[in-house]
Residue frames as a rotation matrix with the C-alpha (Angstrom) as fourth column:
MET 1
-0.328 0.803 -0.497 -57.20
0.570 -0.252 -0.782 145.59
-0.754 -0.540 -0.375 218.44
GLY 2
-0.315 0.260 0.913 -59.41
0.919 -0.156 0.361 146.93
0.236 0.953 -0.190 215.66
ARG 3
-0.932 0.023 -0.362 -60.45
0.071 -0.967 -0.246 150.54
-0.356 -0.255 0.899 215.19
LEU 4
-0.018 1.000 0.006 -63.95
0.438 0.014 -0.899 151.85
-0.899 -0.013 -0.439 214.69
ARG 5
-0.114 0.097 0.989 -65.25
0.980 -0.154 0.128 152.96
0.164 0.983 -0.078 211.33
LYS 6
-0.948 -0.317 -0.003 -64.90
0.316 -0.944 -0.099 156.71
0.029 -0.095 0.995 210.87
ASP 7
0.065 0.992 -0.108 -68.01
0.997 -0.061 0.044 158.53
0.037 -0.110 -0.993 212.09
TYR 8
-0.560 -0.353 0.749 -68.15
0.492 -0.870 -0.042 162.16
0.667 0.345 0.661 210.99
GLN 9
0.412 0.781 0.469 -71.03
-0.038 -0.500 0.865 163.06
0.910 -0.375 -0.176 213.31
ASP 10
0.794 -0.196 -0.575 -69.18
0.606 0.325 0.726 161.71
0.045 -0.925 0.377 216.35
GLU 11
-0.241 -0.968 0.069 -66.03
0.966 -0.246 -0.076 163.53
0.091 0.049 0.995 215.31
LEU 12
-0.290 0.208 0.934 -67.88
0.223 -0.935 0.277 166.82
0.931 0.288 0.225 214.87
ARG 13
0.785 0.620 0.020 -69.46
0.075 -0.127 0.989 166.44
0.615 -0.775 -0.146 218.30
LEU 14
0.448 -0.723 -0.525 -66.03
0.886 0.283 0.367 165.81
-0.117 -0.630 0.768 219.79
PHE 15
-0.480 -0.714 0.510 -64.47
0.795 -0.599 -0.090 168.81
0.370 0.363 0.855 218.07
ASN 16
-0.083 0.554 0.829 -67.31
-0.007 -0.832 0.555 171.03
0.997 0.040 0.073 219.33
SER 17
0.693 0.309 -0.651 -66.91
0.585 0.287 0.759 169.92
0.421 -0.907 0.018 222.94
GLN 18
0.246 -0.600 0.761 -65.27
-0.256 -0.798 -0.546 172.97
0.935 -0.060 -0.350 224.46
GLU 19
0.747 0.119 0.654 -65.51
-0.661 0.022 0.750 171.42
0.075 -0.993 0.095 227.91
PHE 20
0.684 -0.420 0.597 -63.31
-0.036 0.798 0.602 168.40
-0.729 -0.433 0.530 227.19
TYR 21
0.543 -0.471 0.695 -61.70
0.833 0.408 -0.374 168.62
-0.107 0.782 0.614 223.75
VAL 22
0.273 -0.564 -0.779 -58.66
0.069 -0.796 0.601 170.84
-0.959 -0.218 -0.179 223.21
LEU 23
0.911 0.023 0.413 -58.28
0.413 -0.061 -0.908 172.28
0.004 0.998 -0.065 219.73
ASN 24
0.545 -0.760 0.354 -54.79
-0.105 -0.481 -0.871 173.26
0.832 0.438 -0.342 218.58
PRO 25
0.949 -0.096 -0.300 -53.06
0.315 0.303 0.899 171.65
0.005 -0.948 0.318 221.58
ASN 26
0.090 -0.983 0.160 -49.63
0.927 0.024 -0.375 172.77
0.365 0.182 0.913 220.36
GLN 27
0.194 0.054 0.980 -50.56
-0.011 -0.998 0.058 176.26
0.981 -0.022 -0.193 221.60
TYR 28
0.820 0.278 0.500 -50.33
-0.478 -0.149 0.866 175.01
0.315 -0.949 0.011 225.18
LYS 29
0.421 -0.757 -0.499 -46.88
0.490 0.653 -0.578 173.44
0.764 -0.001 0.646 225.15
GLY 30
-0.648 -0.725 -0.234 -45.45
0.534 -0.213 -0.818 174.08
0.544 -0.655 0.525 228.61
LEU 31
-0.838 0.378 0.394 -48.67
-0.485 -0.846 -0.221 175.82
0.250 -0.377 0.892 229.64
TRP 32
-0.400 0.740 -0.541 -51.13
0.195 0.645 0.739 172.99
0.896 0.190 -0.402 230.26
ASN 33
-0.299 0.287 -0.910 -51.48
0.951 0.163 -0.262 173.61
0.073 -0.944 -0.322 233.98
GLN 34
-0.820 -0.124 -0.558 -51.44
0.268 -0.945 -0.185 177.37
-0.505 -0.301 0.809 233.67
GLN 35
-0.772 0.452 -0.447 -53.89
-0.625 -0.667 0.405 177.82
-0.115 0.592 0.798 230.81
ILE 36
-0.393 0.639 -0.662 -55.94
-0.309 0.586 0.749 174.61
0.866 0.499 -0.032 230.60
PHE 37
-0.059 0.364 -0.929 -56.25
0.693 0.685 0.224 173.05
0.718 -0.631 -0.293 234.06
LYS 38
0.171 0.059 0.983 -55.50
-0.307 -0.945 0.110 176.26
0.936 -0.321 -0.144 236.00
ASN 39
0.927 -0.056 0.371 -53.79
-0.354 0.201 0.914 174.44
-0.126 -0.978 0.167 238.86
ASN 40
0.052 -0.993 -0.106 -50.39
-0.986 -0.034 -0.162 172.95
0.157 0.113 -0.981 239.67
ASN 41
0.551 0.225 0.803 -51.42
-0.472 0.878 0.078 169.30
-0.688 -0.422 0.590 239.91
ASN 42
-0.570 -0.753 0.329 -49.39
-0.210 0.521 0.828 166.57
-0.794 0.403 -0.455 238.25
ILE 43
0.253 0.585 -0.771 -50.29
-0.933 -0.065 -0.355 165.74
-0.257 0.809 0.529 234.65
GLU 44
-0.471 -0.315 0.824 -50.68
-0.097 0.947 0.307 162.13
-0.877 0.065 -0.477 233.50
ILE 45
-0.060 0.407 -0.911 -51.33
-0.967 -0.250 -0.048 161.17
-0.247 0.879 0.409 229.88
GLU 46
0.072 0.102 0.992 -52.53
0.085 0.990 -0.108 158.04
-0.994 0.092 0.062 228.13
VAL 47
-0.416 -0.293 -0.861 -51.21
-0.818 -0.292 0.495 157.55
-0.397 0.910 -0.118 224.60
GLY 48
-0.775 0.275 -0.570 -53.55
-0.207 0.741 0.639 155.37
0.597 0.613 -0.517 222.54
THR 49
-0.720 0.494 0.487 -56.58
-0.638 -0.197 -0.744 155.96
-0.272 -0.847 0.457 224.75
GLY 50
-0.872 0.478 -0.108 -59.09
0.343 0.754 0.561 154.07
0.349 0.452 -0.821 222.62
LYS 51
0.016 0.995 0.094 -62.58
0.472 -0.091 0.877 154.11
0.881 0.031 -0.472 224.16
GLY 52
-0.293 -0.300 0.908 -61.21
-0.343 -0.853 -0.392 155.70
0.892 -0.426 0.147 227.32
THR 53
0.684 0.606 -0.407 -62.43
0.131 0.446 0.885 153.36
0.718 -0.659 0.225 230.06
PHE 54
0.093 -0.754 -0.651 -59.06
0.938 0.286 -0.197 153.42
0.335 -0.592 0.733 231.81
ILE 55
-0.805 -0.531 0.264 -58.41
0.437 -0.832 -0.341 157.17
0.401 -0.159 0.902 231.84
PHE 56
-0.031 0.879 0.476 -62.05
-0.260 -0.467 0.845 157.96
0.965 -0.097 0.243 232.64
ASN 57
0.754 0.333 -0.567 -61.86
0.373 0.494 0.785 155.84
0.541 -0.803 0.249 235.79
LYS 58
-0.252 -0.903 -0.348 -58.44
0.928 -0.124 -0.352 157.25
0.275 -0.411 0.869 236.69
ALA 59
-0.714 0.009 0.701 -59.81
0.033 -0.998 0.047 160.79
0.700 0.057 0.712 236.48
LEU 60
0.336 0.939 0.079 -62.90
-0.171 -0.022 0.985 159.82
0.926 -0.344 0.153 238.46
LYS 61
0.742 -0.061 -0.668 -60.83
0.582 0.553 0.596 158.33
0.333 -0.831 0.446 241.29
ASN 62
-0.158 -0.892 -0.423 -58.00
0.950 -0.254 0.182 160.90
-0.270 -0.373 0.888 241.31
LYS 63
0.765 0.587 0.264 -59.43
0.637 -0.751 -0.176 164.43
0.095 0.302 -0.948 241.30
ASN 64
0.716 -0.558 -0.420 -56.06
-0.135 -0.701 0.700 165.86
-0.685 -0.444 -0.578 242.37
ILE 65
-0.449 -0.816 0.364 -54.35
0.292 0.250 0.923 164.71
-0.844 0.521 0.126 239.16
ASN 66
0.202 0.446 -0.872 -54.80
-0.713 -0.544 -0.443 166.20
-0.672 0.711 0.208 235.68
PHE 67
-0.169 -0.178 0.969 -55.32
0.340 0.913 0.227 163.69
-0.925 0.368 -0.093 232.85
ILE 68
-0.045 0.128 -0.991 -54.98
-0.852 -0.522 -0.029 164.03
-0.521 0.843 0.133 229.09
ALA 69
0.287 0.254 0.923 -56.38
0.204 0.926 -0.318 161.36
-0.936 0.279 0.214 226.77
ILE 70
-0.173 -0.477 -0.862 -54.53
-0.787 -0.459 0.412 161.04
-0.593 0.749 -0.296 223.47
ASP 71
0.031 0.111 0.993 -55.45
0.424 0.898 -0.114 159.07
-0.905 0.425 -0.020 220.39
LYS 72
-0.894 -0.437 -0.102 -54.82
0.055 -0.333 0.941 159.45
-0.446 0.835 0.322 216.68
TYR 73
-0.734 0.657 0.176 -58.43
0.462 0.292 0.838 158.59
0.499 0.696 -0.517 215.83
PRO 74
-0.834 0.423 0.355 -61.13
-0.533 -0.784 -0.318 161.15
0.144 -0.454 0.879 216.75
THR 75
-0.009 0.903 -0.429 -63.98
-0.533 0.358 0.767 158.70
0.846 0.236 0.478 216.16
ILE 76
0.031 -0.008 -1.000 -62.85
0.561 0.828 0.011 156.43
0.828 -0.561 0.030 218.97
LEU 77
-0.920 -0.373 -0.121 -62.19
0.321 -0.538 -0.779 159.38
0.226 -0.756 0.615 221.28
ALA 78
-0.432 0.848 0.305 -65.88
-0.622 -0.526 0.581 160.25
0.653 0.061 0.755 220.91
LYS 79
0.226 0.471 -0.853 -66.58
0.295 0.801 0.521 157.11
0.928 -0.370 0.042 222.98
LEU 80
-0.564 -0.474 -0.676 -64.67
0.801 -0.118 -0.586 158.70
0.198 -0.873 0.446 225.86
LEU 81
-0.905 0.285 0.318 -66.62
-0.277 -0.958 0.071 161.92
0.325 -0.024 0.946 225.36
ASN 82
0.023 0.954 -0.300 -69.83
-0.192 0.299 0.935 159.90
0.981 0.036 0.190 225.78
LYS 83
0.026 -0.087 -0.996 -68.59
0.830 0.557 -0.027 158.64
0.557 -0.826 0.087 229.14
LEU 84
-0.854 -0.455 -0.252 -67.63
0.518 -0.703 -0.487 162.12
0.045 -0.547 0.836 230.31
GLU 85
-0.749 0.602 0.277 -70.88
-0.441 -0.764 0.470 163.75
0.495 0.230 0.838 229.23
SER 86
0.221 0.878 -0.424 -73.03
-0.154 0.460 0.874 161.05
0.963 -0.128 0.237 230.82
CYS 87
-0.558 -0.512 -0.653 -71.08
0.570 0.337 -0.750 161.05
0.604 -0.790 0.104 234.09
SER 88
0.458 0.825 -0.332 -73.13
0.794 -0.211 0.571 162.13
0.401 -0.525 -0.751 237.12
GLU 89
0.575 -0.330 -0.749 -70.38
0.364 -0.717 0.595 164.53
-0.733 -0.614 -0.292 238.15
THR 90
0.970 -0.237 0.056 -68.54
-0.071 -0.497 -0.865 167.04
0.233 0.835 -0.499 235.99
LEU 91
0.499 -0.862 -0.082 -64.87
0.753 0.385 0.534 166.14
-0.429 -0.329 0.841 235.72
THR 92
0.969 -0.190 -0.158 -62.63
-0.232 -0.921 -0.314 169.17
-0.086 0.340 -0.936 235.37
ASN 93
0.241 -0.941 0.238 -59.39
-0.595 0.050 0.802 167.18
-0.767 -0.335 -0.548 235.56
ILE 94
-0.192 -0.307 0.932 -59.47
0.494 0.791 0.362 165.49
-0.848 0.530 0.000 232.15
LYS 95
0.207 0.183 -0.961 -59.01
-0.690 -0.669 -0.276 166.74
-0.694 0.720 -0.013 228.59
ILE 96
0.464 0.028 0.885 -58.96
0.482 0.831 -0.279 165.03
-0.743 0.556 0.372 225.18
ILE 97
0.127 -0.402 -0.907 -56.63
-0.739 -0.648 0.183 165.66
-0.662 0.647 -0.379 222.25
SER 98
0.817 0.141 0.559 -56.27
0.244 0.794 -0.557 163.91
-0.523 0.591 0.614 218.91
ILE 99
0.432 -0.762 -0.482 -52.70
-0.883 -0.466 -0.056 163.76
-0.182 0.450 -0.874 217.63
ASP 100
0.723 -0.393 -0.569 -50.21
0.033 0.841 -0.540 161.26
0.690 0.371 0.621 216.24
ALA 101
0.901 -0.348 -0.260 -47.84
0.334 0.170 0.927 160.15
-0.278 -0.922 0.269 219.01
LYS 102
0.101 -0.931 0.351 -44.81
0.993 0.072 -0.093 160.98
0.061 0.358 0.932 216.86
ASN 103
-0.097 -0.064 0.993 -45.75
0.322 -0.946 -0.029 164.67
0.942 0.317 0.113 217.22
ILE 104
0.600 0.457 -0.657 -46.00
0.721 0.047 0.691 164.62
0.347 -0.888 -0.302 221.00
ASN 105
-0.342 -0.813 -0.471 -42.98
0.909 -0.413 0.053 166.92
-0.238 -0.410 0.880 221.38
ASP 106
-0.695 0.169 0.699 -45.04
0.279 -0.833 0.478 169.65
0.663 0.527 0.531 219.73
ILE 107
0.288 0.956 0.057 -47.63
0.148 -0.103 0.984 169.36
0.946 -0.274 -0.171 222.50
PHE 108
0.963 0.036 -0.269 -45.69
0.267 0.037 0.963 168.97
0.045 -0.999 0.026 225.74
ASP 109
0.492 -0.822 0.286 -42.53
-0.681 -0.569 -0.461 170.55
0.542 0.032 -0.840 227.08
LYS 110
-0.293 -0.688 -0.664 -39.68
0.081 0.674 -0.735 168.77
0.953 -0.269 -0.141 228.81
SER 111
-0.923 -0.155 -0.352 -40.52
0.321 0.195 -0.927 167.69
0.212 -0.969 -0.130 232.36
GLU 112
-0.617 0.748 0.245 -44.18
-0.717 -0.662 0.217 168.66
0.325 -0.042 0.945 231.96
ILE 113
0.359 0.774 -0.521 -45.62
-0.535 0.628 0.565 165.17
0.765 0.076 0.640 232.52
SER 114
-0.045 -0.319 0.947 -45.58
-0.975 0.220 0.028 162.96
-0.217 -0.922 -0.321 235.61
LYS 115
-0.393 -0.037 0.919 -46.73
-0.095 0.996 -0.001 159.68
-0.915 -0.087 -0.395 234.08
ILE 116
-0.320 0.269 -0.909 -47.34
-0.948 -0.079 0.310 158.21
0.011 0.960 0.280 230.63
TYR 117
-0.040 0.399 0.916 -49.64
-0.303 0.869 -0.392 155.21
-0.952 -0.293 0.087 230.16
LEU 118
-0.493 -0.070 -0.867 -49.31
-0.856 0.220 0.469 152.88
0.158 0.973 -0.168 227.18
ASN 119
-0.321 0.494 0.808 -52.20
-0.476 0.654 -0.589 150.46
-0.819 -0.573 0.026 227.58
PHE 120
0.018 0.365 0.931 -52.66
0.457 0.825 -0.332 147.67
-0.889 0.431 -0.152 225.04
VAL 121
0.206 -0.057 -0.977 -51.36
-0.710 -0.696 -0.109 149.71
-0.674 0.716 -0.184 222.15
ASP 122
0.924 0.200 -0.325 -51.04
-0.380 0.560 -0.736 147.99
0.035 0.804 0.593 218.77
PRO 123
0.496 -0.774 0.393 -48.14
0.001 0.453 0.891 145.47
-0.868 -0.442 0.226 218.96
TRP 124
0.623 -0.242 -0.744 -47.42
-0.780 -0.272 -0.564 145.72
-0.066 0.931 -0.359 215.22
PRO 125
0.634 -0.315 0.706 -46.17
-0.180 0.828 0.531 142.10
-0.752 -0.464 0.468 215.19
LYS 126
0.850 -0.338 0.405 -44.59
0.518 0.395 -0.759 142.07
0.097 0.854 0.511 211.74
THR 127
0.088 -0.938 -0.336 -40.86
0.877 -0.087 0.473 142.82
-0.473 -0.336 0.815 211.77
HIS 128
-0.598 -0.367 0.713 -41.09
0.733 -0.611 0.300 145.48
0.325 0.702 0.634 209.07
HIS 129
0.368 0.768 0.525 -43.66
0.305 -0.632 0.712 147.33
0.879 -0.102 -0.467 211.21
GLU 130
0.007 -0.421 -0.907 -41.32
0.988 0.143 -0.059 147.72
0.154 -0.896 0.417 214.19
LYS 131
-0.840 -0.422 0.340 -41.02
0.411 -0.905 -0.110 151.45
0.354 0.047 0.934 213.51
PHE 132
-0.167 0.869 0.466 -44.68
-0.224 -0.494 0.840 151.87
0.960 0.036 0.277 214.51
ARG 133
0.212 0.252 -0.944 -44.38
0.747 0.582 0.322 150.21
0.630 -0.774 -0.065 217.94
LEU 134
0.662 0.155 0.733 -44.80
-0.172 -0.921 0.350 152.77
0.730 -0.358 -0.583 220.70
THR 135
0.881 -0.429 0.202 -42.19
-0.152 0.149 0.977 151.02
-0.449 -0.891 0.066 222.81
ASN 136
0.602 -0.739 0.302 -39.40
0.724 0.344 -0.598 151.09
0.338 0.579 0.742 220.25
SER 137
-0.242 -0.819 -0.521 -36.24
0.945 -0.321 0.066 153.10
-0.222 -0.476 0.851 220.92
PHE 138
-0.697 -0.001 0.717 -37.48
0.383 -0.846 0.371 156.11
0.606 0.534 0.589 218.95
TYR 139
0.235 0.912 0.337 -40.71
0.083 -0.364 0.927 156.48
0.968 -0.190 -0.162 220.89
LEU 140
0.625 -0.016 -0.780 -39.32
0.764 0.219 0.608 155.72
0.161 -0.976 0.149 224.35
ASN 141
-0.473 -0.848 -0.238 -36.57
0.862 -0.502 0.073 158.28
-0.181 -0.171 0.969 223.80
LEU 142
-0.523 0.427 0.738 -39.28
0.203 -0.779 0.594 160.69
0.828 0.460 0.320 222.65
PHE 143
0.501 0.857 -0.123 -41.43
0.261 -0.014 0.965 160.11
0.825 -0.515 -0.230 225.73
LEU 144
0.214 -0.419 -0.882 -38.84
0.951 0.297 0.089 160.07
0.225 -0.858 0.462 228.52
PRO 145
-0.803 -0.585 0.116 -37.70
0.540 -0.796 -0.275 163.73
0.253 -0.158 0.955 228.30
LEU 146
-0.220 0.808 0.546 -41.33
-0.125 -0.579 0.806 164.82
0.968 0.109 0.228 228.69
LEU 147
0.542 0.434 -0.719 -41.36
0.545 0.470 0.695 163.27
0.640 -0.769 0.018 232.16
LYS 148
0.663 -0.323 0.676 -40.40
-0.679 -0.639 0.361 164.99
0.316 -0.698 -0.643 235.36
GLN 149
-0.512 -0.847 -0.144 -37.47
-0.631 0.485 -0.605 163.44
0.583 -0.219 -0.783 237.17
ASP 150
-0.923 0.124 0.363 -38.67
-0.154 0.747 -0.647 160.09
-0.352 -0.653 -0.671 238.59
GLY 151
0.024 0.934 -0.358 -41.70
-0.910 -0.127 -0.394 160.23
-0.413 0.335 0.847 236.29
LEU 152
-0.465 -0.130 0.876 -42.94
-0.120 0.989 0.083 156.90
-0.877 -0.067 -0.476 234.95
ILE 153
-0.348 0.431 -0.832 -43.94
-0.891 0.124 0.437 155.15
0.292 0.894 0.341 231.75
GLU 154
-0.387 0.310 0.868 -46.39
-0.416 0.782 -0.465 152.34
-0.823 -0.541 -0.174 232.53
PHE 155
-0.437 0.114 -0.892 -46.92
-0.871 0.194 0.451 149.79
0.225 0.974 0.015 229.76
LYS 156
-0.228 0.422 0.877 -49.47
-0.393 0.784 -0.480 146.95
-0.891 -0.454 -0.012 229.71
THR 157
-0.223 0.189 -0.956 -50.09
-0.950 0.179 0.257 144.32
0.220 0.965 0.140 227.05
ASP 158
0.554 0.405 0.727 -51.55
-0.521 0.850 -0.076 140.84
-0.649 -0.337 0.682 226.70
ASN 159
0.918 -0.273 -0.287 -49.10
-0.166 0.394 -0.904 140.13
0.360 0.878 0.316 223.87
LEU 160
0.785 -0.620 0.022 -46.11
0.246 0.343 0.906 138.28
-0.569 -0.706 0.422 225.33
ASN 161
0.170 -0.744 0.647 -43.90
0.985 0.111 -0.131 138.82
0.025 0.659 0.751 222.28
PHE 162
0.404 0.061 0.913 -44.58
0.273 -0.960 -0.056 142.56
0.873 0.272 -0.404 222.43
PHE 163
0.980 -0.050 0.190 -43.80
-0.197 -0.280 0.939 142.58
0.006 -0.959 -0.285 226.15
ASN 164
0.533 -0.830 0.165 -40.50
0.632 0.519 0.575 140.74
-0.563 -0.202 0.801 225.62
TYR 165
0.141 -0.427 0.893 -39.61
0.856 -0.401 -0.327 143.11
0.498 0.811 0.309 222.78
SER 166
0.659 0.207 0.723 -40.36
-0.045 -0.949 0.313 146.16
0.751 -0.239 -0.616 224.94
LEU 167
0.934 -0.356 0.031 -38.35
0.029 0.162 0.986 144.74
-0.356 -0.920 0.162 227.83
SER 168
0.278 -0.862 0.425 -35.39
0.924 0.361 0.126 144.18
-0.262 0.357 0.897 225.51
VAL 169
0.270 -0.126 0.954 -35.59
0.534 -0.805 -0.258 147.73
0.801 0.579 -0.150 224.17
ALA 170
0.911 0.123 0.393 -35.59
-0.234 -0.632 0.739 149.13
0.339 -0.765 -0.547 227.70
ARG 171
0.739 -0.667 0.092 -32.56
0.282 0.431 0.857 147.07
-0.612 -0.608 0.507 228.68
GLU 172
0.210 -0.668 0.714 -30.64
0.976 0.102 -0.192 147.80
0.056 0.737 0.674 225.48
ASN 173
0.255 -0.033 0.966 -31.12
0.273 -0.956 -0.105 151.52
0.927 0.291 -0.235 226.09
SER 174
-0.661 -0.543 -0.517 -30.17
0.585 0.059 -0.809 151.19
0.470 -0.838 0.279 229.78
PHE 175
-0.104 0.719 0.687 -33.49
-0.382 -0.666 0.640 152.66
0.918 -0.196 0.345 230.85
CYS 176
-0.861 -0.180 0.476 -34.35
-0.501 0.132 -0.856 152.46
0.091 -0.975 -0.203 234.54
LEU 177
-0.198 0.783 -0.589 -36.76
-0.107 0.580 0.808 149.52
0.974 0.223 -0.031 234.88
THR 178
-0.624 -0.001 0.782 -38.60
-0.762 -0.221 -0.608 149.61
0.174 -0.975 0.137 238.19
PHE 179
-0.144 0.634 0.760 -41.11
-0.466 0.634 -0.617 146.82
-0.873 -0.443 0.204 237.57
ALA 180
-0.401 0.093 -0.911 -41.72
-0.870 0.274 0.411 144.00
0.288 0.957 -0.029 235.11
THR 181
-0.485 0.289 0.825 -44.09
-0.361 0.793 -0.491 141.06
-0.796 -0.536 -0.280 235.27
LYS 182
-0.892 0.225 -0.393 -45.69
-0.292 0.376 0.879 138.53
0.346 0.899 -0.270 232.95
ASN 183
-0.267 0.843 -0.467 -48.63
0.720 0.496 0.485 138.10
0.641 -0.207 -0.739 235.31
LEU 184
-0.599 -0.004 0.801 -49.92
-0.215 -0.962 -0.166 141.45
0.772 -0.272 0.575 236.54
TYR 185
0.344 0.895 0.286 -52.81
-0.547 -0.057 0.835 140.03
0.764 -0.443 0.469 238.54
SER 186
0.743 -0.181 -0.645 -50.46
0.538 0.735 0.413 137.92
0.399 -0.653 0.643 240.65
SER 187
-0.313 -0.929 0.198 -48.16
0.675 -0.364 -0.642 140.87
0.669 -0.068 0.740 241.36
ALA 188
-0.511 0.020 -0.859 -47.99
0.756 -0.465 -0.461 143.69
-0.409 -0.885 0.222 243.88
HIS 189
-0.965 0.117 -0.235 -49.44
-0.206 -0.892 0.403 146.05
-0.162 0.438 0.884 241.26
ALA 190
-0.674 0.738 -0.032 -52.72
0.535 0.517 0.668 144.12
0.510 0.433 -0.743 241.02
LYS 191
-0.310 0.572 -0.759 -54.37
0.871 -0.150 -0.468 145.96
-0.382 -0.806 -0.452 243.90
ASP 192
-0.171 0.171 -0.970 -54.25
0.022 -0.984 -0.177 149.39
-0.985 -0.052 0.164 242.26
ASN 193
-0.920 -0.235 0.313 -54.74
0.285 0.146 0.947 148.22
-0.269 0.961 -0.067 238.68
ILE 194
-0.008 0.907 -0.421 -57.48
-0.394 -0.390 -0.832 149.86
-0.919 0.159 0.360 236.64
GLN 195
-0.311 -0.079 0.947 -58.58
0.593 0.763 0.258 147.79
-0.743 0.642 -0.190 233.67
THR 196
-0.750 0.192 -0.633 -59.13
-0.604 -0.591 0.535 148.98
-0.272 0.783 0.559 230.14
GLU 197
0.365 0.931 -0.029 -62.18
-0.819 0.306 -0.484 147.68
-0.442 0.201 0.874 228.30
TYR 198
0.387 -0.339 -0.858 -59.90
-0.641 0.570 -0.514 145.51
0.663 0.749 0.003 226.16
GLU 199
-0.672 -0.727 0.144 -58.05
-0.573 0.386 -0.723 144.23
0.470 -0.569 -0.675 229.23
ARG 200
-0.316 0.640 0.701 -61.24
-0.763 0.267 -0.588 143.17
-0.564 -0.721 0.404 230.98
LYS 201
0.628 0.606 -0.488 -62.41
-0.777 0.450 -0.441 141.25
-0.048 0.655 0.754 227.93
TRP 202
0.327 -0.565 -0.757 -59.22
-0.432 0.623 -0.652 139.26
0.840 0.540 -0.040 227.41
SER 203
-0.726 -0.540 0.427 -58.27
-0.617 0.235 -0.751 138.71
0.305 -0.808 -0.503 231.05
ASN 204
0.026 0.830 0.557 -61.75
-0.850 0.311 -0.425 137.22
-0.526 -0.462 0.714 231.57
ARG 205
0.829 0.223 -0.514 -60.87
-0.510 0.679 -0.528 134.76
0.231 0.700 0.676 228.81
GLY 206
0.896 -0.441 0.054 -57.77
0.322 0.728 0.605 133.68
-0.307 -0.525 0.794 230.69
TYR 207
0.478 -0.758 0.445 -55.09
0.453 -0.221 -0.864 135.80
0.753 0.614 0.237 229.02
LYS 208
0.238 -0.499 -0.833 -52.27
0.915 -0.173 0.365 136.91
-0.326 -0.849 0.415 231.31
ILE 209
0.941 0.085 0.326 -51.53
0.183 -0.941 -0.284 140.62
0.283 0.327 -0.902 231.43
ASN 210
0.075 -0.988 -0.137 -47.92
0.981 0.098 -0.168 141.77
0.180 -0.122 0.976 231.19
LYS 211
0.966 0.217 0.139 -46.68
0.190 -0.964 0.188 145.04
0.175 -0.156 -0.972 232.62
LEU 212
-0.058 -0.975 -0.216 -43.44
0.983 -0.017 -0.185 146.99
0.177 -0.223 0.959 232.80
VAL 213
0.936 0.288 -0.203 -42.61
0.337 -0.902 0.269 150.35
-0.106 -0.320 -0.941 234.33
ILE 214
-0.005 -0.935 0.354 -39.75
0.890 -0.165 -0.424 152.62
0.455 0.313 0.834 233.26
LYS 215
0.657 0.174 -0.734 -38.59
0.604 -0.704 0.374 155.55
-0.451 -0.689 -0.568 235.39
ASN 216
0.589 -0.483 0.648 -37.00
0.277 -0.632 -0.724 158.74
0.759 0.606 -0.239 234.14
ASN 217
0.705 -0.390 -0.592 -33.96
0.651 0.025 0.759 158.98
-0.281 -0.921 0.271 236.40
ILE 218
-0.381 -0.817 0.434 -32.19
0.913 -0.406 0.037 161.67
0.146 0.410 0.900 234.36
SER 219
0.080 0.372 -0.925 -32.54
0.535 -0.799 -0.275 165.25
-0.841 -0.472 -0.263 235.55
GLN 220
0.574 0.229 0.786 -33.44
0.813 -0.270 -0.516 167.70
0.094 0.935 -0.341 232.78
């Protein structure tokens, strides 16, 4: 999935959005509910948000959950800001941050998150790029401690090789797999599925969507 060309005006508008964009997010490690959302609702994050269609609709339909959209590229996050600012209702349960996923431990404390979404992140298909895959052992072991006990990582991809790789990593690390399918729309999870913009495009062209869910079953 390609990235947008850097747009300095969009990025500046994002950085100036005090309503949705969080500057210096590392200041709020362990304090997101207390200082940012000002409630005790569960926090769910999407790593690699892209244009934000998925997390925008999640926030719209689940006002009792706090959402944080994360992407390395501010320009593309500005597309989510457009959605939020043009929405007919003001959403107070969603924030945007721009960080590299490898630094996520600087942003969230252990057991601070209830769910992590990895939707159609870059599969990095070349073998020598494995270290960049967000479902490799390094990243999954980085993400899991951030989850509350029984918290979930939900991963979707249209890339079968990437799905099989991710499934193998989960099994090799003895992670608790609660769900895995190579055809999401024919599964029990289809009913509650919210599509990303990318997912809608490729599923309409006949591509099957793969999904796996990993549970954090280790108490912190």
